C-alpha positions in Angstrom: 14.1 5.7 10.1 13.2 9.8 9.1 10.4 10.0 7.1 11.3 13.6 6.9 14.8 13.3 4.9 12.4 12.7 1.8 10.0 15.0 2.2 8.8 18.2 0.0 7.4 21.2 0.7 3.7 20.4 -0.2 2.2 17.3 1.6 1.4 14.2 -0.7 -1.9 12.9 -0.3 -1.4 9.0 -0.2 -4.2 6.5 -0.3 -3.2 3.2 2.3 -4.8 0.0 2.2 -4.5 -2.5 5.4 -4.1 0.7 7.5 -4.6 -1.0 10.3 -2.0 -4.0 10.5 1.5 -4.3 11.1 2.8 -2.2 8.3 0.2 -0.1 7.7 0.1 1.1 11.5 3.9 1.5 11.1 3.4 3.4 8.1 0.6 5.9 9.7 2.9 6.5 12.9 5.9 7.1 10.9 4.5 9.3 8.5 1.4 11.3 8.9 2.8 14.3 9.8 4.7 14.0 6.4 2.0 12.8 4.2 -2.1 13.4 4.2 -3.2 9.7 4.5 -6.0 8.3 3.6 -5.9 5.2 6.1 -8.4 2.3 4.8 -9.0 -0.2 7.5 -11.6 -3.2 7.8 -11.5 -3.5 11.7 -7.8 -2.8 13.4 -7.5 0.8 13.2 -3.9 2.5 13.1 -2.6 3.9 16.0 -2.1 7.5 14.6 -4.5 10.9 15.1 -7.4 10.3 13.0 -10.3 12.9 12.3 -12.1 11.0 15.0 -9.6 12.4 17.7 -9.1 15.7 19.3 -6.1 15.9 21.4 -6.4 18.4 24.0 -3.4 18.9 27.2 -5.2 18.2 30.5 -2.6 20.7 31.8 -3.2 23.7 29.1 -6.2 23.1 27.4 -5.8 26.3 25.5 -2.8 25.7 23.8 -2.8 24.0 20.6 -1.6 20.4 20.4 0.2 19.7 17.3 -1.0 16.3 16.8 -4.5 18.2 15.7 -2.3 19.2 12.7 -1.8 16.3 11.4 -4.6 13.9 11.2 -5.2 10.7 9.3 -8.4 10.7 7.1 -9.7 7.2 8.2 -12.1 4.8 6.6 -13.5 2.1 7.7 -14.1 -0.5 4.3 -14.3 -3.8 3.6 -12.8 -3.9 -0.1 -14.2 -7.0 -1.3 -17.5 -5.9 -0.8 -19.5 -4.4 -4.0 -19.0 -0.5 -4.3 -16.4 -0.5 -1.6 -13.5 0.6 -3.8 -15.2 3.1 -5.8 -16.3 4.7 -2.7 -12.9 5.0 -0.8 -11.4 6.3 -3.6 -14.8 9.0 -4.1 -14.2 9.9 -0.6 -10.0 10.1 -0.6 -10.6 12.6 -3.7 -13.5 14.4 -1.7 -11.4 15.3 1.0 -8.1 16.6 -0.8 -9.2 16.4 -4.6 -6.2 14.1 -5.5 -4.3 11.0 -4.9 -0.4 11.0 -5.1 0.2 7.9 -3.9 -1.6 4.5 -4.0 -0.2 1.8 -1.6 -1.9 -1.5 -2.0 -1.0 -2.6 1.4 -4.2 -5.1 2.2 -3.6 -8.6 2.3 -4.9 -12.1 2.8 -2.8 -15.0 4.3 -4.2 -18.3 5.3 -1.6 -21.3 4.8 -2.5 -24.5 4.6 0.4 -26.6 6.3 -1.3 -30.0 5.5 -0.9 -29.0 1.5 -3.2 -28.1 -1.3 -4.7 -31.6 -1.6 -5.9 -31.6 1.6 -9.8 -31.7 1.0 -11.1 -28.4 0.1 -9.2 -26.1 2.6 -6.8 -24.6 -0.4 -9.4 -24.9 -2.9 -11.7 -22.6 -0.7 -9.1 -20.0 0.0 -8.2 -19.5 -3.9 -11.1 -16.6 -4.1 -10.1 -14.7 -0.7 -6.6 -14.9 -1.5 -6.9 -13.4 -5.1 -9.9 -11.3 -4.4 -7.7 -9.4 -1.7 -4.1 -9.9 -2.9 -4.8 -9.3 -6.7 -8.3 -8.4 -7.1 -8.3 -5.0 -4.7 -5.1 -3.6 -6.1 -6.4 -3.9 -9.3 -9.6 -2.1 -8.8 -8.3 0.4 -6.8 -5.6 1.3 -9.7 -8.2 1.3 -12.3 -11.1 3.3 -10.0 -8.2 6.0 -9.4 -7.4 6.3 -12.8 -10.6 6.4 -14.2 -11.8 9.1 -11.8 -8.9 11.0 -11.5 -5.2 10.0 -13.3 -6.4 9.2 -16.8 -6.8 13.0 -18.3 -4.3 14.4 -16.2 -0.5 13.8 -17.4 1.0 16.4 -17.2 -0.3 17.0 -13.6 0.7 13.5 -12.8 4.4 13.9 -14.1 4.4 17.6 -12.3 3.3 15.5 -8.7 5.4 12.1 -9.8 2.3 10.3 -9.0 2.4 6.6 -8.4 1.6 3.3 -7.0 3.5 0.8 -4.7 2.0 -2.5 -4.4 3.4 -4.6 -1.1 4.0 -8.0 -2.7 6.5 -10.8 -0.4 9.3 -12.7 -1.3 7.1 -15.8 -1.7 5.8 -14.2 -4.8 9.5 -15.5 -6.1 10.6 -18.4 -4.0 8.9 -21.5 -2.7 9.1 -21.7 1.1 7.5 -24.8 3.2 4.2 -24.0 5.5 1.6 -24.7 3.0 1.9 -21.0 1.4 1.3 -21.8 -2.3 -2.1 -19.5 -2.5 -0.6 -16.7 -0.9 2.6 -17.3 -3.1 0.4 -17.5 -6.1 -1.4 -14.6 -5.5 1.7 -12.5 -4.6 3.3 -13.9 -8.2 0.3 -12.2 -9.7 0.2 -9.1 -8.2 3.9 -8.8 -9.1 3.1 -9.1 -12.7 0.3 -6.8 -12.5 2.5 -4.2 -11.4 4.3 -4.5 -14.2 1.4 -4.3 -16.5 0.0 -1.3 -14.6 3.5 0.7 -15.2 3.8 0.0 -18.9 0.0 1.0 -19.3 0.2 3.9 -16.7 3.1 5.1 -18.2 0.5 6.7 -21.2 -0.7 9.3 -18.5 2.1 9.5 -16.3 1.9 7.4 -13.2 4.6 4.7 -12.2 3.8 1.4 -10.6 6.1 -0.5 -8.6 5.9 -3.2 -6.0 8.2 -4.0 -3.1 8.9 -8.1 -1.9 9.7 -8.0 1.5 11.3 -10.7 3.5 9.5 -11.5 6.7 8.7 -8.9 8.8 9.5 -8.1 11.6 11.3 -11.5 12.2 13.6 -11.0 9.0 13.3 -7.5 8.6 12.2 -4.4 10.8 9.2 -3.2 9.6 10.8 0.5 9.4 12.8 -0.6 6.9 9.9 -1.5 4.8 7.9 1.3 5.5 11.1 3.3 4.4 11.1 1.6 1.3 7.6 2.5 0.4 8.7 6.2 0.9 11.9 5.6 -1.6 9.6 4.7 -4.0 7.5 7.1 -3.7 10.4 9.6 -4.2 12.2 8.0 -6.7 11.9 7.7 -10.8 11.8 3.9 -11.1 8.7 2.2 -12.7 7.9 -1.5 -13.4 10.3 -3.1 -11.1 9.7 -5.4 -7.9 12.0 -4.4 -5.0 13.4 -7.1 -2.4 13.5 -5.2 1.1 16.0 -6.6 3.7 17.3 -10.3 2.9 14.7 -10.7 -0.3 16.3 -10.4 -3.3 15.4 -8.2 -6.0 13.2 -10.3 -8.1 13.0 -8.6 -10.9 15.4 -6.1 -13.1 13.0 -5.1 -15.4 12.1 -1.6 -13.5 13.1 1.4 -15.7 13.9 5.0 -14.5 11.0 6.9 -15.7 10.1 10.7 -15.8 11.6 13.2 -13.9 5.6 -11.0 5.3 5.4 -12.3 8.3 1.5 -12.4 6.9 1.1 -8.5 6.6 -2.2 -7.2 7.3 
C-alpha cells in the first residue's frame, strides 16, 4: 500500500484512538509521514516515532535524521475515564489547532464462548463493550464537534473533515464463538455512524464506518488501513463499508460535498 498515493500538499491532522493495537500501530507506521497523527493509546504504544523520541545516526550525529521531521503526537489515556475524552480533544487542538480526520479505532472485545446465559459473564461484559465501542466514539465525535467543528462549516467542507469509525463484519452477521455483545456493540456503532452523518452534515463533516472481516487472518491489516485513507480522501457519508471478504453492510451512504479482535 502506498499512503502517499492519497497525500495532499497540506498534511492533514488525524486523531486516532486505539493507536497501540494491531490496526492503530499499522496506521501509524504507514501514515505518520503523510498525516500529523494524534495517537491515543492506553497501554501498548505504536511503533512509530513520537514526541518522546529523538533519533540520531551514531555514525553521523551531526546530520539530521528524517524520522525527526514526522513524529506522531502520542497521548496515553483511558477514554472510559471521566474527563479523558475532553482532555484528549483539548490536547489535540492545542497541539495542531484543528482535527481533519477522527478515526475511532479503540475497541473492547471479550467473547463468551459458553453463551450469554453462562452465569453473569456476559451480563458483566455489557457495559465495557458499549462504553468503549459505542460510548467513546460518541463522546469524541460530540466533543470535537462542540469544541471545533460546529461553527466552522465552510472550513470543514474546504478541508473535507470527516469521521471514520472502525466497526466489524460482526455488526451485521452472526458468527459462533460467543460474539453476541461485541457484535451488538458494533451494530450500534454502525447506526451511530449513520446518525452522525445526518446530524454533522449541517456543518460539513462526513461520517462513515468500515466493517472489515478478521484481520490479518482474512484481510491484510494494510488493506484496512488503506480503506480508512480512501474514505478520508473521498466524499461519501453515512455508509458502512465492508473491507476484504466483508460485504458492504449499508447501501445508505451518499455522496456529499466536494476483526480479529481489534484493539
